[in-house]
Biopython code that builds the backbone (N, CA, C, O; Angstrom):
import numpy as np
from Bio.PDB.StructureBuilder import StructureBuilder

atoms = [
    (1, "MET", "N", (1.012, -0.635, -0.276)),
    (1, "MET", "CA", (0.117, -0.026, -0.448)),
    (1, "MET", "C", (0.654, 1.316, 0.119)),
    (1, "MET", "O", (0.939, 1.400, 1.314)),
    (2, "ILE", "N", (0.847, 2.776, -1.059)),
    (2, "ILE", "CA", (1.648, 3.192, -1.049)),
    (2, "ILE", "C", (0.057, 4.186, -0.135)),
    (2, "ILE", "O", (-1.154, 3.979, -0.205)),
    (3, "PRO", "N", (1.351, 5.841, 1.078)),
    (3, "PRO", "CA", (-0.193, 6.840, 0.999)),
    (3, "PRO", "C", (-0.101, 7.095, 0.833)),
    (3, "PRO", "O", (0.998, 7.003, 0.286)),
    (4, "CYS", "N", (-0.977, 8.538, 0.641)),
    (4, "CYS", "CA", (-1.032, 8.964, -0.679)),
    (4, "CYS", "C", (-0.874, 10.872, 0.367)),
    (4, "CYS", "O", (-1.442, 11.200, 1.408)),
    (5, "PRO", "N", (-0.004, 11.596, -0.410)),
    (5, "PRO", "CA", (1.134, 12.503, 0.068)),
    (5, "PRO", "C", (0.017, 13.338, 0.457)),
    (5, "PRO", "O", (-0.256, 13.613, 1.626)),
    (6, "VAL", "N", (-0.388, 13.590, -0.194)),
    (6, "VAL", "CA", (-1.569, 14.828, 0.521)),
    (6, "VAL", "C", (-2.336, 14.440, 1.147)),
    (6, "VAL", "O", (-2.846, 15.468, 1.594)),
    (7, "CYS", "N", (-3.059, 13.308, 1.718)),
    (7, "CYS", "CA", (-4.182, 12.943, 2.430)),
    (7, "CYS", "C", (-4.882, 11.827, 4.055)),
    (7, "CYS", "O", (-5.580, 11.664, 5.056)),
    (8, "ALA", "N", (-3.257, 11.137, 2.422)),
    (8, "ALA", "CA", (-2.558, 9.761, 3.670)),
    (8, "ALA", "C", (-3.593, 8.461, 3.048)),
    (8, "ALA", "O", (-3.223, 7.287, 3.092)),
    (9, "GLY", "N", (-4.849, 8.858, 2.509)),
    (9, "GLY", "CA", (-5.910, 7.371, 2.299)),
    (9, "GLY", "C", (-4.535, 6.971, 0.997)),
    (9, "GLY", "O", (-3.448, 7.522, 0.820)),
    (10, "ARG", "N", (-5.057, 6.033, 0.420)),
    (10, "ARG", "CA", (-4.542, 5.177, -0.123)),
    (10, "ARG", "C", (-4.587, 5.171, -1.630)),
    (10, "ARG", "O", (-5.637, 5.468, -2.200)),
    (11, "MET", "N", (-3.514, 4.851, -2.296)),
    (11, "MET", "CA", (-3.013, 5.100, -3.608)),
    (11, "MET", "C", (-3.735, 3.715, -3.934)),
    (11, "MET", "O", (-4.005, 2.794, -3.163)),
    (12, "ALA", "N", (-4.019, 3.866, -5.610)),
    (12, "ALA", "CA", (-4.005, 3.071, -6.364)),
    (12, "ALA", "C", (-3.575, 2.937, -7.502)),
    (12, "ALA", "O", (-3.905, 4.046, -7.924)),
    (13, "TYR", "N", (-3.047, 2.407, -8.427)),
    (13, "TYR", "CA", (-2.641, 1.670, -9.741)),
    (13, "TYR", "C", (-3.811, 2.832, -10.623)),
    (13, "TYR", "O", (-4.742, 3.448, -10.104)),
    (14, "HIS", "N", (-3.529, 2.846, -11.573)),
    (14, "HIS", "CA", (-3.877, 3.908, -12.624)),
    (14, "HIS", "C", (-3.697, 3.792, -13.507)),
    (14, "HIS", "O", (-4.565, 3.565, -14.350)),
    (15, "SER", "N", (-2.131, 3.921, -13.800)),
    (15, "SER", "CA", (-1.964, 3.469, -15.458)),
    (15, "SER", "C", (-0.272, 3.706, -16.039)),
    (15, "SER", "O", (0.314, 4.495, -15.298)),
    (16, "ARG", "N", (0.329, 3.349, -16.833)),
    (16, "ARG", "CA", (1.489, 3.128, -17.310)),
    (16, "ARG", "C", (1.576, 3.632, -18.807)),
    (16, "ARG", "O", (0.869, 3.199, -19.717)),
    (17, "ARG", "N", (2.482, 4.549, -18.922)),
    (17, "ARG", "CA", (2.874, 5.490, -19.898)),
    (17, "ARG", "C", (4.448, 5.433, -20.507)),
    (17, "ARG", "O", (5.440, 5.804, -19.879)),
    (18, "SER", "N", (4.447, 5.082, -21.382)),
    (18, "SER", "CA", (6.138, 5.162, -22.141)),
    (18, "SER", "C", (5.993, 6.275, -22.026)),
    (18, "SER", "O", (4.825, 6.648, -21.914)),
    (19, "ILE", "N", (7.155, 7.388, -21.996)),
    (19, "ILE", "CA", (7.670, 8.294, -21.707)),
    (19, "ILE", "C", (9.616, 7.848, -22.266)),
    (19, "ILE", "O", (10.216, 7.772, -21.194)),
    (20, "GLY", "N", (10.158, 7.700, -22.887)),
    (20, "GLY", "CA", (10.950, 7.109, -24.026)),
    (20, "GLY", "C", (11.427, 5.299, -24.283)),
    (20, "GLY", "O", (11.075, 4.227, -23.791)),
    (21, "SER", "N", (12.174, 5.642, -25.085)),
    (21, "SER", "CA", (12.274, 3.875, -25.082)),
    (21, "SER", "C", (13.375, 3.125, -24.352)),
    (21, "SER", "O", (13.904, 2.032, -24.553)),
    (22, "GLU", "N", (13.592, 4.335, -23.185)),
    (22, "GLU", "CA", (14.233, 2.972, -21.547)),
    (22, "GLU", "C", (12.818, 4.111, -20.217)),
    (22, "GLU", "O", (12.507, 4.054, -19.027)),
    (23, "LEU", "N", (12.565, 4.664, -20.998)),
    (23, "LEU", "CA", (11.669, 5.060, -19.657)),
    (23, "LEU", "C", (10.408, 4.985, -19.305)),
    (23, "LEU", "O", (9.784, 4.852, -20.358)),
    (24, "GLU", "N", (9.654, 4.994, -18.387)),
    (24, "GLU", "CA", (7.795, 4.395, -18.311)),
    (24, "GLU", "C", (7.513, 5.463, -16.589)),
    (24, "GLU", "O", (8.117, 5.489, -15.516)),
    (25, "ASP", "N", (6.382, 6.142, -17.099)),
    (25, "ASP", "CA", (5.469, 6.278, -16.059)),
    (25, "ASP", "C", (4.889, 4.985, -15.303)),
    (25, "ASP", "O", (4.713, 3.939, -15.928)),
    (26, "THR", "N", (4.555, 5.112, -13.736)),
    (26, "THR", "CA", (3.443, 4.253, -13.299)),
    (26, "THR", "C", (2.346, 5.270, -12.347)),
    (26, "THR", "O", (2.616, 5.447, -11.159)),
    (27, "VAL", "N", (1.459, 5.731, -12.785)),
    (27, "VAL", "CA", (0.284, 6.508, -12.462)),
    (27, "VAL", "C", (-0.493, 5.283, -11.036)),
    (27, "VAL", "O", (-0.853, 4.107, -10.982)),
    (28, "TYR", "N", (-0.420, 6.514, -10.059)),
    (28, "TYR", "CA", (-1.067, 6.275, -8.721)),
    (28, "TYR", "C", (-1.696, 7.266, -8.264)),
    (28, "TYR", "O", (-1.186, 8.296, -7.823)),
    (29, "ALA", "N", (-3.304, 6.907, -8.375)),
    (29, "ALA", "CA", (-4.266, 8.103, -7.769)),
    (29, "ALA", "C", (-4.841, 7.697, -6.037)),
    (29, "ALA", "O", (-4.837, 6.637, -5.410)),
    (30, "CYS", "N", (-5.158, 8.663, -5.795)),
    (30, "CYS", "CA", (-5.976, 8.493, -4.686)),
    (30, "CYS", "C", (-7.021, 8.205, -4.833)),
    (30, "CYS", "O", (-7.416, 8.600, -5.930)),
    (31, "GLY", "N", (-8.170, 7.391, -3.970)),
    (31, "GLY", "CA", (-9.417, 6.881, -3.408)),
    (31, "GLY", "C", (-10.023, 8.191, -2.543)),
    (31, "GLY", "O", (-11.191, 8.580, -2.511)),
    (32, "ARG", "N", (-9.051, 8.647, -1.972)),
    (32, "ARG", "CA", (-10.446, 9.933, -1.054)),
    (32, "ARG", "C", (-10.292, 12.093, -1.607)),
    (32, "ARG", "O", (-10.975, 13.100, -1.421)),
    (33, "CYS", "N", (-8.454, 11.609, -2.584)),
    (33, "CYS", "CA", (-9.043, 13.071, -2.652)),
    (33, "CYS", "C", (-8.819, 13.406, -4.229)),
    (33, "CYS", "O", (-9.346, 14.393, -4.743)),
    (34, "GLY", "N", (-7.923, 12.425, -5.013)),
    (34, "GLY", "CA", (-8.142, 12.261, -5.789)),
    (34, "GLY", "C", (-6.730, 12.795, -6.722)),
    (34, "GLY", "O", (-6.860, 13.201, -7.877)),
    (35, "GLY", "N", (-5.259, 12.714, -5.957)),
    (35, "GLY", "CA", (-4.506, 13.015, -5.808)),
    (35, "GLY", "C", (-3.724, 12.323, -6.298)),
    (35, "GLY", "O", (-3.920, 11.171, -5.910)),
    (36, "GLU", "N", (-2.298, 12.441, -7.466)),
    (36, "GLU", "CA", (-1.215, 11.559, -8.070)),
    (36, "GLU", "C", (-0.542, 11.809, -7.899)),
    (36, "GLU", "O", (-0.186, 12.976, -7.733)),
    (37, "LEU", "N", (0.195, 10.633, -7.818)),
    (37, "LEU", "CA", (1.917, 9.893, -7.801)),
    (37, "LEU", "C", (2.214, 9.233, -9.198)),
    (37, "LEU", "O", (1.522, 8.453, -9.851)),
    (38, "ILE", "N", (3.839, 9.950, -9.546)),
    (38, "ILE", "CA", (3.823, 9.785, -11.140)),
    (38, "ILE", "C", (5.534, 8.452, -10.283)),
    (38, "ILE", "O", (6.320, 8.737, -9.379)),
    (39, "ARG", "N", (5.436, 7.174, -11.102)),
    (39, "ARG", "CA", (6.649, 7.228, -10.788)),
    (39, "ARG", "C", (7.884, 6.332, -11.974)),
    (39, "ARG", "O", (7.905, 5.133, -12.251)),
    (40, "THR", "N", (8.521, 7.103, -12.319)),
    (40, "THR", "CA", (9.764, 6.813, -13.316)),
    (40, "THR", "C", (9.852, 6.412, -12.861)),
    (40, "THR", "O", (9.582, 6.587, -11.673)),
    (41, "THR", "N", (10.681, 4.747, -13.746)),
    (41, "THR", "CA", (11.187, 3.401, -13.827)),
    (41, "THR", "C", (12.587, 3.428, -15.259)),
    (41, "THR", "O", (12.288, 3.898, -16.357)),
    (42, "VAL", "N", (13.091, 3.231, -15.166)),
    (42, "VAL", "CA", (13.794, 2.200, -16.117)),
    (42, "VAL", "C", (13.404, 0.999, -16.696)),
    (42, "VAL", "O", (13.435, -0.006, -15.987)),
    (43, "CYS", "N", (12.864, 0.871, -18.419)),
    (43, "CYS", "CA", (12.321, 0.095, -18.551)),
    (43, "CYS", "C", (13.779, -1.776, -18.390)),
    (43, "CYS", "O", (14.936, -1.572, -18.757)),
    (44, "SER", "N", (13.546, -2.682, -18.063)),
    (44, "SER", "CA", (14.760, -3.580, -17.911)),
    (44, "SER", "C", (14.846, -4.126, -19.525)),
    (44, "SER", "O", (14.554, -3.199, -20.280)),
    (45, "THR", "N", (15.037, -4.870, -19.956)),
    (45, "THR", "CA", (15.595, -4.982, -21.124)),
    (45, "THR", "C", (16.143, -7.045, -21.243)),
    (45, "THR", "O", (16.735, -7.343, -20.206)),
    (46, "VAL", "N", (16.067, -7.823, -21.869)),
    (46, "VAL", "CA", (15.884, -9.084, -21.643)),
    (46, "VAL", "C", (17.663, -9.280, -23.302)),
    (46, "VAL", "O", (17.825, -8.959, -24.479)),
    (47, "LYS", "N", (18.357, -9.887, -22.339)),
    (47, "LYS", "CA", (19.338, -10.099, -23.207)),
    (47, "LYS", "C", (19.651, -11.315, -23.756)),
    (47, "LYS", "O", (19.570, -12.269, -22.981)),
    (48, "ALA", "N", (19.984, -11.538, -24.873)),
    (48, "ALA", "CA", (19.914, -13.262, -26.064)),
    (48, "ALA", "C", (20.767, -13.642, -24.524)),
    (48, "ALA", "O", (21.768, -12.973, -24.783)),
    (49, "ASP", "N", (20.943, -13.987, -23.711)),
    (49, "ASP", "CA", (20.934, -15.170, -23.462)),
    (49, "ASP", "C", (20.356, -15.304, -21.589)),
    (49, "ASP", "O", (20.674, -15.877, -20.547)),
    (50, "GLY", "N", (19.244, -14.254, -22.174)),
    (50, "GLY", "CA", (18.080, -14.438, -20.554)),
    (50, "GLY", "C", (17.765, -13.227, -20.124)),
    (50, "GLY", "O", (16.806, -12.457, -20.071)),
    (51, "ARG", "N", (19.502, -13.353, -19.674)),
    (51, "ARG", "CA", (19.296, -12.603, -18.614)),
    (51, "ARG", "C", (18.612, -10.920, -18.355)),
    (51, "ARG", "O", (18.434, -10.369, -19.441)),
    (52, "ARG", "N", (18.320, -10.278, -17.468)),
    (52, "ARG", "CA", (17.843, -9.334, -17.762)),
    (52, "ARG", "C", (18.847, -7.957, -17.684)),
    (52, "ARG", "O", (19.971, -8.457, -17.634)),
    (53, "SER", "N", (18.991, -6.642, -17.653)),
    (53, "SER", "CA", (19.573, -5.579, -17.572)),
    (53, "SER", "C", (18.862, -4.631, -17.796)),
    (53, "SER", "O", (17.760, -4.720, -18.336)),
    (54, "ALA", "N", (19.533, -3.310, -17.311)),
    (54, "ALA", "CA", (19.000, -2.054, -17.122)),
    (54, "ALA", "C", (19.086, -1.875, -18.009)),
    (54, "ALA", "O", (18.534, -0.777, -18.081)),
    (55, "ALA", "N", (19.597, -2.265, -19.562)),
    (55, "ALA", "CA", (20.209, -1.056, -20.430)),
    (55, "ALA", "C", (19.208, 0.124, -20.988)),
    (55, "ALA", "O", (19.661, 1.056, -21.653)),
]
sb = StructureBuilder()
sb.init_structure("model")
sb.init_model(0)
sb.init_chain("A")
sb.init_seg("    ")
for serial, (resi, resn, name, xyz) in enumerate(atoms, 1):
    if name == "N":
        sb.init_residue(resn, " ", resi, " ")
    sb.init_atom(name, np.array(xyz, "f"), 0.0, 1.0, " ", f" {name:<3s}", serial, name[0])
structure = sb.get_structure()
C-alpha cells in the first residue's frame, strides 16, 4: 500500500505510460482526494542469454 502524500489515503494503480525508449511512468491515484503519484522507472531489457539488464 502506498499512502497518499496529500491526505494519507490509499493510492491505487491508475495507468502506465511510456515516456521514452528506456523510461516509463506508473501513475497511482488516491481514491479519497484524487491526488496522483507518478513513479518513473527504467525499463529492463532481456539479453540474448536470457538475463535481464537495465540497459
